[in-house]
N, C-alpha and C positions, 0 to 999 in steps of 0.2 A: 437757613439754607446752607450756610457754611458748615454747620455741625453735621447736617445730613450728607453733604458731599464728602466730608472727612470719613464719616462712618461707612459710606458706600465704598470709598477708596480702600479703607482698611479691610473690609469684607472681601473685596475683589483681590487684594494682595494675598490674603490668607488662602483664598481659593486657588490662586495661581501657584503659590508655593506648594500647597498640598498636592495639587494635580501634577505639578512638575516632578515631585518626589515619586508619585505613583507611576508616572510614565517611565522614569528612569528604572524603577524596580521592575516594571514590565519588560523593559529592554534587557535587563539582566536575566530574567527568567527565559526570555526567548533565546538568548545566547546559550544558556544551559540546555534548553530543549533541542537546539540545533545539534549540539554535541551528542546528546542522547540519541537523536535520530540517526546520525551517521554511524555511531558505534553499535546500536542495537536495533532500532525500529526498522531501518532500511532492509534488514534481513527478514522481517516478518510481515511487513505491509506490502500487499500485492498492488502494484500500480498499473498493471496491464494483465490481459488474459487472452487466451486463444478463443477467437470467435467460433471456430469450428468445434472446438471442444465444448464450449458453452452450448452450442446448438445441439450437439449429440447428447449432452447431459440432460438438456431440457426434454428431448424426445424420450430419453430413457426414464426420467423421473415423472414427467407430466403426461407423457404419451402424445405430446403435441409441441410444435415450435411456437405456438401462439397461445398465451395464457392470460387469464384475468387476474388482476391484483387489487388489493384494498390496503390503504394506509389509514390507520386508526389513531386518533388523538382525542384527549379528553379536555374538558373545561369545567370549572367550578366557580361558585360565587356564594358568599354568605354575608348577610348584613342584618343588623338589628332594625326592627320596625316597631316602635312603641315597646310593648312588653314581649314581642315576638322576636325570634330569630328566623330568618328565611334562608334555607339551604337549597342551593341549586347545584346539580351535577349532571353531566351529560358526556356523550362520546359521539364522534362524527367520523365518517369514513370517506376518503377521496378514492375513487375507483378508476380503473383504466385497463389497458391491455399492454402487455410486453410481447413483442415479436422478436424471437431469436433468429439471427441470420448467419449463414455459414461464412460469408465473406464481408461482414461488416458488424458494426456495433449493434446491440439490441435496440430496437425502436420502441419508445415508450409513448403511448397515446392516452391522454387523460379524457375521461368522459366529459363531453361539453355540456351535458344537461345536468351537471352536478347540483345546481341550486333547485332544480325541479324534482329530480329523481334521486338525489343523494340519500345515503343511508345514515340514520342518526337515531340516538336514544337520548332521552333526558327525563329528569324528574325534579320536582320541587317539593320541599317539605317545610311547612311552618311549624315551629315548636316554641312554646313559651320558654323564656330564658331560664326560669327556675326549674324547668323539666330537663334541660340539656344535660346536667350532670348525671341524671338517671339513665341517659341514653348513650352518652359518649364515654368510651372507656379511657379517654385521656384523664378523666376525673375520678376513675375508679381507684380505690385503695383497699385492697383486701386485708381485713383485720381479724377474721376468724371464720369458722365454718358456716356460721349463719349470720354474719354481720358484714355489711358492706356500706361504706360511707365515703363521701368526698374526702380527698386526702387532706384538705385544709379548708377553713372557712373561705367561701368564694363570694366575690362581688361580681356584679353584672359585667363589668369591663373585662375581668379576668376570663369569664366564660366566653364573652364575645371574641376575645383575642386568641383563645386556645381551642375552641371547638373544631372538631375534625369531621363532622358529619358530612359536610359537602364533599370533602376529599374522598370519603369512603363511598359515597354515592357515585362519584366520578369513576373510582377504581372499578366498582362492580359494573358500571355502564360499559367501560372499555372492554372488559373480559366478556360480558354478555353479548355485546355487539359482535365481537370477534367470533364467539361461539355460534351465533346465529348465522353469520356469513359463512363460516366453515361448514355448517350442517345444511345449508340451503343449496341443494344440488341444481336448482334452476339458475341461480346466480353463477354457479361454477367458479367461485373464487379459488385460485390455486396458490397464490402468494399473499400472505398477510404480514404487513409491517405494523409493529406496535411500538409506541414510545415508552418502552419499559425494558429493563434487563430481566428477562424471563426467569433465569435461574436465581438471580438475586431476589426477585419478587416472590418466588415460591418460598425461599428461605425466610423472607420477611413475614409472609403470611403465616408460615408455620410458627414463627415466634409470636405473632400477634394472637394466635389461637392456642398458645401453649399452656396457659394457666388453668389447669384442670379444675382447681377449686373454684375458680371464677365462673365456670360454666353453670354450675348448679344454681347460682343466685343471679346471674346476669345474662344468661342466654335464653331467649324466648323462642328459639327454635325447638328447644326441648318440649316435648308434649304435643307438638303439631302432628296430626295424623296424616300419614301418606299411605294410601291403599289399606286403610283401616288399622294401621300399626303406628303407634306414637314413636316419634324420634326420641332416642335416649342418648346418654353420654357415650355409650359404646359405639353407637352409629356415628357420632361426630368424630370420635377418635379413629375409627376405621376409615372414614372419608378423608382424614387429613393426609393419609399416606397411600390413598387408592389411585395410584398411577401405575398401570400394569402393562408390560410388554415382554413376554417370555423370550421372544427372539432377541431382544436387546439386553436381556438379563436385568430388567427393571421390574420391581425394586431390587437393588443388590442385597444379597444376604449378609449384611454387615451393619454395624452401628445401630442407629435408631430404626433403620429399615428392616432389620432382621426379624423382629417379632411379626411384622405384617407380611414379610416375605413367606414366613412359615404358615401363617393363616391362609394367605392366598393360595399357596401350594396345596394345602390340605383341601381347600374348597374346590380346586381344579382336579386333583389327582387322588384324593383320599378315598377310603381310609388308608392310613400309612402307619408303619411302625417308626420308632425313633431311628433305627438304622436306615430305613428307606428314605426318611426325610433328610438325614445327613448326606446320604449318597446323592440325592437329587439336587441338594444345595451345594454340593462340592465341599462339604465339611469333612476334613480328614483328621485334624489334630484333636487331641483330647480336650484341650482348653475350650475350643470353639464348640465341641460336642456338648460339653457341660452347659455352655451358654444356651445352646439350642434347647436342651432339656429344661433349663430354667424358664425359658420363654414359653415352652409348651405347658409347663405347670401353671404359669401365670395366665395363659390364654384359656386353659381349662377352668381356672378359678373365675375368670371374667366371662366365661360361657361363650367365647367365640368358637371354641371347639369342644368336642366331647371325647371322653376316654372310654373305649369299650375293650376291656382286656388289655392287650398291649398295643392296640391300634387307636390312632387319633382320627376322628372324623368331624366334618363340619357341622356346626349347630344350624339347623334349618332357619332359626330366627334371624341369623345374620348373613345368610347366603345371598339374599336379594337387597342387602343394605345399600350397595352402590346404585342400583337402579332406582331405589326409592329416594336417595339423596339427589340424584339427577332430576327426578321428577319434581322434588321440592325446589331446586334451583330454578327450573323452568317456570313453575307456578309463581314463585315470588319475583322472578325476573320480569315476567309478563305483568305482574301486579305493579311493580315499580315503574315500568317504562311504557306500558301499553293500556292498562286499565284506565278508563275514563272516570269511573267512580260515580258517586252520587253525593247528595248533600251530607256534609260532615265526613267525607271520605279522606283518609290519610294513608299514603302508600306504606308508611312505616308502622302502621297499626294492624295487628292481626288478632283474630278471635281464637281464643284457646281456653278450653274448659268453661265456656259460657261467658267469658269476659274479654274485653279488649286489652291487648298488651302491646307495648312499644317493642319493635325490633331495635336492638342496640347495635352500636358499631362493632361489637364483638360478633354479633350475628352476621353482619354484612361482611366481616372479615372471613367468616366461615364460607359464606356464599361465594365470595370472590375466589377463595382457594379452591373450592369444589369446581367452580366454573373454569378456572385455569386448567385444572386436571381434565375436565370434560373437553376443553379446547384442544389440549395436546392429544387426547384420545381420538378426537375427530380428525385431527391433522394426520395422525398415523393411519387411520382408516381410509382416508380419501387422498393420501399422498399430497398433502398441502405443505408448502414450505412456510414455516412460521419464523419470523425474524424480529428480534428485539433490537431497537436502536435507541441509544440514550446519549445525552450530553454528559460529559464527565470532566467538568472544568477543573476540579481539584485533583483529577487523576486518581481518585480514591479507589475505584474498581480496578484500575490498571495496577496500582501498587499492592492492593490487598489480594487480588485474585490472579491476574495474568502473570505477573513476575514470579510469585511463588510456584505456580504451576510449571512455568518454563524452567525454573531453577530445579525443581524436583525431578523433572524429566531430563535434566542434563543438557538443556538447550541454551543455557547461558554460560558464557565464559566466566571464570572465577574472578577475572579482573574487573568485571562490570559491577 
């Protein structure tokens, strides 16, 4: 008993000392944060607003002072069960109404029948543990044009600890739920809150789908027929950047977006000559003109566009690519989250070429990216306010994104 008491005392003392050190460190950080707020953040964080101006803005943007909103969050779960891994992912929406008032704060009313009529999506997928590395791109290691193998010998516990299938199902569920709410005119949702940084998420999804060599061997979206036409690599590449709004100048004719800005322009306004393309894109200097010409040649080689004399025109094969990709997302989204199935049904298995194939996490990344673009497109069409809210405990996004932007725009004093 004495030995146990001494051991407990020692453990308690170690815990106390360690916790005390952490608390002191936290106090030091808060002191630094206070100084940062007074010198910088107080000029950028709005702590009050004009009720009348908010009311007028709501009338102008929404056409009404009373609008419906939805807040979406996701959940996931994965656990081994004998030789299986069970992956669960879903998304749920809390809904309500915001009433803007001229002479007071906006009034927020949550729907009281949430448990009965709340909107949600979820799906569950059982997978044999030894099949997970074939589905989850966490374990993909590209070694050659026709060879793909796990990056290292895997034991079951490694697979269990590192599998991301549930997370990808949750990601797709959140975007698909948001898209369905945005496109449902009967629900008339006009404000959507998501627990994600939307610009950061798009960049992340672009990265997750960026390994072109991997598509040929690990994407089972390839070959799925939509409207009688099989999806190919060029369809997927097209869809990765298919977020178009000419009034906003999206996509911008620069960087990685230039090639697709050219293709979209020709599809909308073609046939066009090189001079006409440069004029419409606002390209004036010779260096950028040569870059446009180089992308035109690449797009002709990839058959996105056709060259007739000195004019470039759209290839009919890829004119309806975006509409087919949207149909694919809706078909597979409904399969994931609404189809009840039958004996032996698995939401992540699709039939292609007369055989069943697993959809991989690479495929779900594509579906999530396309769905995000569909959501933004729908928000533009119906004047829906889409807001991303995230926790940033380490201030990573603040340091990497906000401060550099403020600095480049000359909004920060050099002494900070």
